[in-house]
N, C-alpha and C positions, 0 to 999 in steps of 0.2 A: 532549515535542509527538509527535504522530503525523498524517501527511499518506497520504493514500488517493487514488490516480489510478485509474481504472476504465474499459473500454470502458462496460460497462454491468453494472448491478445492478437486480436484482428488485425491484419495487415496495415488497413488504415489509421489505426490507433496508434501502431507501433511507428509508423511513419511520423506521425504527428508528434509522438512523445519524445522522437529526435530533435525537437525542436527546445525542448527544456532539459533533457536527462541525457547521460551518457550511460552506457547499457555495461559495464565491467564485465558480466557475464550473463548468458543466455537468460531472459527473463528477470534480471535484475538492472532496475532502473533508478539512477541517483540524482539527484538536482540541490540545487542551493537555491531555488526560487524564493523570491521575497513573499510573506506570508500572504499579501494580498493575493498574488499569482498563484499560491498554491490552492488556495480556496477555487479559484476558476479550473485550475488543472484537476484536483481532485472531480470536481462538477463534471468536468468533461469525462472523466473515466467514468464515472458513475452512470452516466446517460450513455455512453458509448460501448462500453464492455457488456458481454453478456454475462450471465453466473458464471457458466463454464470457464471463463476468464481465471477466476479464483484469485482475485486481487487483494495483498494484504500490502497497506499502506500504513509506512509509520511517516509521523508528521511532527516536526518541532512543537513543543507546548511550553509556554511560560511556568507550568507549575512541574513539581517532581513528580515524575523521574526526567522530565525535560521532553517527552515525545508522546503522542496519543497515536494508537494504533486503531486502523478502520479497516474492516472485513468486506468484500463482496465476492458473494458465491463460495463453492466449494474451495477453501482455501489448505486442503490438506493438513491444516494444524487448526486446534479448535483456540479462539480466544476468550479468557475467561478474566473475570475482574475479582480481585480479593483484596479487601480493606480499600479499595480504590485504586488498587495497583493492578494495571493490566497486563498479563501473562499470556505468553502463547506456549498451548499445551499440545502434547502429542496427541493423535486421536486415540491411542491404545490406553490414556490416562494418566502417562507418566508426565512428570512436570520436567 
């Protein structure tokens, strides 16, 4: 599973994402693509989304907690890691 949350995405990238994702809410994309395809999709997003897109990508992982969080640009939230566990932190420092 792959979930992408964005601040803003260029129209060309949004159109391409509709091949792989459903968009249940604006700028929230959910897909059940295979892991090998997920690698290509994440690479595509990193190559074609500017830093202003503020991407936060939740990707299925085999280890606990079962996902990995990736970020690109200003995500409006901080990604932190405590004892190997990735967390999303509010910008004002509240967990």
